[in-house]
C-alpha positions in Angstrom: 38.1 -3.2 24.3 39.0 -1.7 20.9 36.7 1.3 20.1 36.0 3.4 17.1 34.9 7.0 16.8 32.2 8.1 14.4 31.5 11.6 13.4 28.5 13.4 12.0 29.6 16.4 10.0 27.3 19.3 9.4 27.9 21.9 6.7 26.7 25.4 6.8 27.6 28.1 4.2 30.6 26.1 3.1 32.0 25.6 6.6 32.4 22.1 8.1 31.0 22.0 11.6 31.8 19.1 13.9 28.4 18.7 15.5 28.2 15.2 17.0 30.8 12.7 18.1 30.3 9.4 19.9 32.4 6.4 20.7 30.8 3.2 19.6 32.6 0.4 21.4 32.2 -2.4 18.9 28.4 -2.4 19.3 25.9 -1.5 16.6 23.6 0.4 19.0 25.5 0.1 22.2 26.8 3.6 22.7 27.6 4.4 26.3 26.1 7.8 26.8 27.7 8.2 30.3 31.2 7.5 29.1 31.3 9.5 25.9 30.6 13.2 25.2 27.4 12.9 23.3 25.2 15.9 22.4 26.9 19.0 23.8 24.5 21.8 24.7 26.3 24.1 22.2 25.1 22.0 19.3 21.5 22.8 20.1 22.1 26.4 21.2 21.1 28.0 17.9 19.1 27.4 14.7 22.3 27.2 12.6 24.1 24.6 14.7 21.0 22.5 15.3 20.3 22.4 11.6 23.9 21.4 11.0 23.3 18.4 13.3 20.6 17.1 11.0 22.3 17.9 7.7 25.4 16.3 9.0 23.5 13.0 9.2 22.6 13.2 5.5 26.3 14.0 4.7 27.4 11.0 6.7 24.8 8.8 5.0 25.9 9.5 1.6 29.6 10.2 2.0 30.3 7.3 4.4 32.4 4.8 2.4 30.4 1.7 3.5 27.1 3.4 4.2 23.8 1.8 3.2 22.8 5.1 1.5 26.1 5.9 -0.2 25.1 4.8 -3.7 28.4 3.0 -4.0 29.1 -0.8 -4.0 28.3 -1.1 -0.3 24.9 0.5 -0.7 21.4 -0.9 -0.6 21.1 -0.2 -4.3 24.2 -2.3 -5.2 23.9 -5.2 -2.7 20.2 -5.7 -3.3 20.8 -5.4 -7.0 23.2 -8.3 -6.7 20.7 -10.3 -4.7 18.2 -10.2 -7.5 18.4 -10.1 -11.3 19.7 -6.6 -11.9 23.5 -6.4 -11.8 26.6 -8.6 -11.9 29.7 -8.1 -9.8 32.6 -8.8 -12.1 35.7 -9.1 -9.9 36.2 -12.3 -7.8 35.5 -10.8 -4.4 33.9 -13.2 -1.9 32.0 -10.6 0.2 30.2 -9.3 -2.9 29.9 -12.4 -5.0 28.1 -14.0 -2.0 25.1 -11.6 -2.6 25.1 -12.4 -6.3 25.3 -16.2 -5.7 22.8 -16.1 -2.8 25.5 -17.6 -0.6 25.6 -15.2 2.3 27.2 -16.0 5.7 26.4 -14.2 9.0 30.0 -13.2 9.0 29.8 -11.2 5.7 31.2 -7.7 6.4 28.9 -6.1 3.9 25.8 -7.5 5.7 27.3 -6.0 8.9 27.8 -2.6 7.2 24.2 -2.4 6.1 23.0 -3.2 9.6 25.5 -0.9 11.4 25.2 2.2 9.2 21.4 2.1 9.4 21.6 2.0 13.2 24.2 4.7 13.3 21.9 6.9 11.4 19.0 6.0 13.7 21.3 6.9 16.6 22.0 10.3 15.1 18.3 10.9 14.6 17.6 10.0 18.2 20.4 12.1 19.5 18.9 15.1 17.6 15.4 14.5 19.0 16.8 14.3 22.5 19.0 17.3 22.0 16.1 19.4 20.6 13.9 18.3 23.5 16.3 19.9 26.0 17.1 23.0 23.9 16.0 26.5 24.7 18.1 28.2 22.0 16.4 26.8 18.9 13.4 28.7 17.5 10.0 27.0 17.5 9.7 26.8 13.7 13.2 25.4 13.2 12.8 22.9 16.1 9.6 21.6 14.6 11.1 21.1 11.1 14.2 19.4 12.6 12.2 17.1 14.8 10.2 16.1 11.7 13.4 15.4 9.8 14.8 13.3 12.6 11.7 11.2 12.8 11.7 10.7 9.1 15.4 9.5 9.2 14.5 7.1 11.9 11.6 5.7 10.0 13.6 5.5 6.7 16.3 3.4 8.3 13.9 1.1 10.2 12.1 0.6 6.8 15.2 -0.8 5.2 16.2 -2.8 8.3 12.8 -4.6 8.5 12.8 -5.3 4.8 16.3 -6.7 4.6 16.5 -8.5 8.0 12.9 -9.2 9.0 12.6 -9.0 12.9 14.8 -6.2 14.0 15.2 -4.0 17.2 13.2 -0.7 17.3 15.5 2.0 18.6 14.0 5.2 19.8 16.6 6.3 22.4 20.3 6.8 22.9 20.2 5.3 26.4 22.9 2.7 26.4 21.3 0.5 29.1 18.3 0.2 26.8 19.9 0.0 23.3 22.5 -2.6 24.3 19.9 -5.1 25.3 17.4 -4.5 22.6 15.3 -7.4 21.3 14.0 -8.0 17.8 10.5 -7.1 17.0 8.2 -8.6 14.3 7.7 -6.7 11.1 4.1 -5.7 12.0 5.4 -3.9 15.1 8.3 -2.3 13.3 5.8 -1.0 10.7 3.7 0.5 13.4 6.7 2.5 14.6 7.6 3.5 11.1 4.1 4.7 10.3 3.8 6.5 13.6 7.1 8.3 13.1 6.1 9.3 9.6 2.6 10.6 10.5 4.3 12.8 13.1 7.1 13.8 10.8 4.5 14.8 8.1 2.7 17.0 10.6 5.9 18.7 11.8 7.8 19.3 8.6 7.3 22.3 6.3 5.3 21.9 3.1 8.0 23.7 1.2 11.7 22.8 1.0 13.8 24.7 3.5 16.9 24.8 1.2 17.6 25.5 -2.4 17.1 22.2 -4.0 15.2 19.2 -2.6 18.0 17.9 -0.3 16.2 18.3 3.0 13.0 16.3 3.5 9.7 18.1 3.6 6.1 17.0 4.2 5.9 15.3 0.8 9.0 13.2 1.6 7.3 11.8 4.6 4.2 11.1 2.5 6.3 9.4 -0.1 7.7 6.9 2.4 4.3 6.6 4.0 2.7 5.6 0.7 5.4 3.0 0.2 5.0 1.6 3.7 1.2 1.3 3.4 1.7 -0.4 0.1 4.1 -2.9 1.6 1.7 -3.8 4.4 -1.3 -4.0 2.0 -3.1 -0.9 3.3 -4.2 0.0 -0.3 -6.5 2.9 0.6 -3.9 4.8 2.6 -1.2 4.0 0.0 -3.5 5.5 -2.6 -4.3 8.6 -0.4 -0.6 9.4 0.3 0.5 8.9 -3.3 -2.4 11.1 -4.6 -1.4 13.9 -2.2 2.0 14.1 -3.8 0.8 13.6 -7.4 -1.7 16.4 -6.9 0.9 18.8 -5.6 1.9 21.3 -8.2 5.5 21.2 -7.0 6.0 17.9 -8.7 5.7 16.7 -12.3 7.1 13.9 -14.4 10.0 15.0 -16.5 9.2 14.7 -20.1 12.8 14.1 -21.0 14.2 11.0 -19.3 17.7 12.6 -19.4 16.5 15.2 -16.9 15.1 12.9 -14.3 18.2 12.7 -12.1 19.4 16.3 -12.4 19.6 18.3 -9.3 16.8 20.6 -10.5 14.5 17.7 -11.5 10.8 18.5 -11.1 10.3 14.8 -10.5 12.5 14.6 -7.4 10.9 14.5 -3.9 14.1 14.0 -2.0 17.7 13.8 -3.1 21.0 13.4 -1.3 23.5 16.1 -2.3 27.1 14.9 -2.9 29.6 16.7 -0.8 33.4 16.7 -1.3 33.4 14.0 -4.0 35.6 13.8 -7.1 32.5 13.2 -9.2 28.9 14.3 -9.2 27.5 11.2 -7.6 28.8 7.9 -6.2 26.3 6.2 -8.5 27.7 7.9 -11.7 31.3 7.3 -10.6 30.6 3.6 -9.9 28.2 2.6 -12.7 29.5 4.5 -15.8 32.2 2.2 -17.1 35.4 3.6 -18.5 36.9 0.2 -19.0 35.9 -3.4 -18.4 34.2 -3.9 -15.0 37.2 -5.5 -13.4 38.1 -3.1 -10.6 36.6 -2.5 -7.2 35.8 1.1 -8.2 33.7 0.1 -11.2 32.8 -3.5 -10.6 29.3 -3.8 -12.0 27.5 -4.4 -15.2 23.9 -5.0 -15.9 22.4 -8.5 -16.0 21.5 -9.6 -19.6 18.0 -10.6 -18.4 17.3 -7.0 -17.3 18.6 -5.5 -20.6 16.5 -7.9 -22.6 13.4 -7.0 -20.5 13.1 -3.7 -22.4 11.1 -3.5 -25.6 13.1 -2.0 -28.6 11.0 1.2 -28.5 11.4 1.8 -24.8 13.2 5.1 -24.3 14.5 4.0 -20.9 16.5 1.3 -22.8 18.2 4.0 -25.0 18.4 6.7 -22.4 19.1 4.9 -19.1 21.3 2.0 -20.4 24.7 2.4 -22.1 27.3 0.0 -23.2 31.1 -0.3 -23.0 32.6 -2.6 -25.7 35.7 -4.4 -24.8 37.0 -6.6 -27.6 33.9 -8.6 -28.6 32.1 -8.2 -25.3 29.4 -5.7 -24.7 29.1 -4.6 -21.0 25.8 -2.8 -20.4 25.7 -0.4 -17.5 23.2 1.9 -15.8 23.2 5.4 -17.4 20.5 7.2 -15.3 23.3 9.4 -14.0 25.3 10.9 -16.8 28.3 12.2 -14.9 30.8 9.6 -14.1 34.5 9.5 -13.1 36.0 13.0 -13.6 32.5 14.4 -14.3 31.1 12.4 -17.2 32.1 9.5 -19.3 33.7 11.8 -21.8 33.9 15.4 -20.5 35.1 16.5 -17.1 32.5 18.4 -15.1 33.2 21.7 -13.3 29.8 21.9 -11.6 27.5 19.7 -9.5 24.5 19.0 -11.7 23.3 15.7 -10.4 22.2 14.6 -7.0 21.5 11.1 -5.7 17.7 10.4 -6.1 16.0 8.8 -3.2 12.3 9.5 -3.8 10.7 10.6 -7.1 7.3 11.1 -8.5 7.3 8.1 -10.9 7.3 5.7 -8.0 4.2 7.4 -6.6 2.3 6.8 -9.8 3.4 3.1 -9.7 2.3 2.9 -6.0 -1.0 4.4 -6.8 -1.6 2.2 -9.8 -0.9 -1.0 -7.7 -3.0 0.2 -4.8 -5.9 1.1 -7.1 -5.8 -2.3 -8.8 -6.1 -4.0 -5.4 -9.0 -1.7 -4.7 -10.7 -2.9 -7.9 -10.4 0.5 -9.6 -8.7 -0.8 -12.7 -9.7 2.1 -14.9 -7.8 4.7 -12.9 -5.0 2.2 -12.2 -4.5 1.8 -15.9 -4.4 5.5 -16.3 -1.6 5.9 -13.7 0.5 3.1 -15.3 0.0 4.4 -18.8 1.6 7.8 -17.8 4.8 5.9 -17.1 4.5 3.8 -20.2 3.8 6.7 -22.5 6.7 8.7 -21.2 8.8 5.7 -22.0 7.6 5.6 -25.5 5.4 2.5 -25.0 1.8 2.0 -26.1 -0.8 2.5 -23.5 -2.5 -0.5 -21.9 -5.7 1.2 -22.5 -5.1 0.9 -26.3 -3.4 -2.5 -26.4 -5.2 -4.4 -23.6 -8.3 -2.5 -22.4 -9.8 -5.7 -20.9 -6.8 -6.6 -18.8 -7.7 -8.3 -15.5 -6.3 -7.5 -12.1 -3.8 -10.4 -12.0 -2.4 -9.6 -15.4 -2.3 -5.9 -14.5 -0.4 -6.4 -11.3 2.2 -8.4 -13.3 2.4 -5.4 -15.7 3.0 -3.1 -12.7 5.8 -5.4 -11.6 7.5 -5.2 -15.0 7.1 -1.4 -15.2 8.6 -1.1 -11.7 11.5 -3.3 -12.8 12.2 -1.1 -15.9 11.5 2.3 -14.3 13.3 1.8 -10.9 16.2 -0.5 -11.7 19.4 0.0 -9.6 17.5 2.5 -7.4 17.4 1.6 -3.7 16.8 -2.1 -4.0 13.3 -1.8 -5.4 13.4 -4.9 -7.4 14.6 -7.0 -4.5 12.0 -5.7 -2.1 9.2 -5.9 -4.7 9.8 -9.6 -5.5 9.8 -10.4 -1.8 6.8 -8.4 -0.7 4.6 -9.7 -3.6 5.6 -13.3 -2.9 7.2 -13.6 -6.4 10.8 -14.0 -5.4 10.8 -17.8 -5.4 9.1 -17.9 -8.8 11.3 -15.3 -10.5 14.6 -16.2 -8.9 14.3 -20.0 -8.7 16.8 -20.5 -11.5 19.4 -18.1 -10.0 22.6 -19.7 -8.8 22.4 -20.8 -5.2 18.8 -19.5 -4.7 16.8 -20.9 -1.7 13.6 -19.6 -0.3 15.4 -18.7 2.9 17.6 -16.2 1.0 14.8 -13.6 1.1 16.1 -12.3 4.4 19.7 -11.4 5.0 21.4 -13.0 8.1 21.6 -11.1 11.3 25.3 -10.2 11.6 26.9 -12.8 13.9 29.0 -10.1 15.4 25.9 -8.3 16.6 24.4 -11.5 18.0 27.6 -12.1 19.9 27.6 -8.6 21.4 23.9 -8.7 22.2 22.5 -12.2 23.0 19.0 -10.6 23.3 18.9 -10.6 19.5 17.9 -14.2 19.7 17.8 -16.8 17.0 19.4 -16.4 13.6 17.2 -16.0 10.5 16.2 -19.3 8.9 18.8 -20.8 6.5 21.9 -19.3 8.3 
C-alpha cells in the first residue's frame, strides 16, 4: 500500500523543531499507531517541546498547501466563497469550477482535501492530548494551556466538518482500531462534542495571550467559537452570553480605521494565524490582490458583481476593502482587506510581517449578539449592536432610519451586514445562508443550483476506505 508521511513542525525562537511525524496509509483518520512512531516521549518532556507540538499544528494548518485553513485557493474561505455568491474562479479548472457551478462530484480532490486536512489537524490535537496525559516533564500551568488549545483545535475542525458535510465522524483518539472504523454522527451529536470541548478549553486556557500577538488561542478564542456554535444551533441566550463576555473584555475593541482591522496588532483580533516562511505577508493577500487579470492558478479569483453591488456608495467597506484591477475595458474587483500582496503589497515590496491571517474578530461577536438578541425579542439592544458595525462603515444607523423595524426585517438586515462585513472570511456567507434556511431563496438563480448542494459530498475515496461511513449525502 502506498503511504504518505505528514509532519507537524513546531517553531521556537526561530528554530524549526520536528515534533510529530506519523504515516497515514491512504486513510483520512486511519493512522496505525502500532506501526508508526507517533508521539515520542521526548516531545512531551519539557514545556518548550510540548508547546512546539501545539504551535506546529497551527503552522501546518496555515502553511499546508492544500489545507482548509491556509487562506489560499484550497481553503474554506475560497471554496465556500465559490459555492455561494462571493467570488468567481476565472481559469477553466474543473476541480474549482465545480464549486462555483454547484456541480461537485464525490471524487473532487478539493473536497477530499477539506475533509482530510481537518481530520489531520484533529489527529494532531488528539496526539497532543494523549501525549500530555502521559507526560511528567511539562509544568502544570503549561500543560493546562496546551490541553485547552488542543481541545479548541479539535472543536474548531469538527465545527467546519459538520457544517460542510453534515453527518461526520467524531474523532477523539489516535487509536487506529477505533478511528479506522468510525461512523458518522448527526449534527446534534457533533455539536454536543464541539460545545463540550470548548467549555473545557475555556476553563483550561489562559485569559491572556501566552505569546506576543494573538496567534495562540486564549479563553476568549474558545468563547468566540462557543458563541458561534450556540448561534448555529439556536441557543440564543448562550450565544448572547458568550459574545457579551468578549465584547465586555477591555482587551478587544473595534478598530475605528478599517485599514487597521487585519494588521497583526489589531485590537479587533481574537485569534490570528501567523504566516511562517512565506514570500508574502499572508496567503490571502498574495492570492486575492490582483497584479494582472485573474487568469492564473496563483491569483485566480475576482469578486462577484452581485457582492460588489450590494454595498451602498457611502459604505467605507466598499472603498477600503474592495479594489479593482482594470485590464483593457474590464474591471476586475478583488478583496482588499489584506493590503500586502505578492512581494509584500500591490505596489511596494514589504520587508516586515505586518499582517496575520484573521480567524476570529470582534465585529463578528457584535453581529452574533445582535442576531441572538433579536431572537430573544430584545430588538432595542440588537439594533444598538448592529448600528455599531454600520456606523463604523459610514452607514446611517437603523435607529435613525428605521426605528420601528420588526424582527423579520431586522434579521434580514443582519444577514446583509454579515455579508458585507465578513465577505471572503472563513466561508461565513455560505454557512449563514444554510443555517438560516435562506440558501435556496438566495442562490436559486445560480448556475447548477439544487437544494441538495447545501452539503458537500463525502469523499468517495474515504467511503471506499471505511465502509462504516455509510450512505452518501443526498444528491451525489
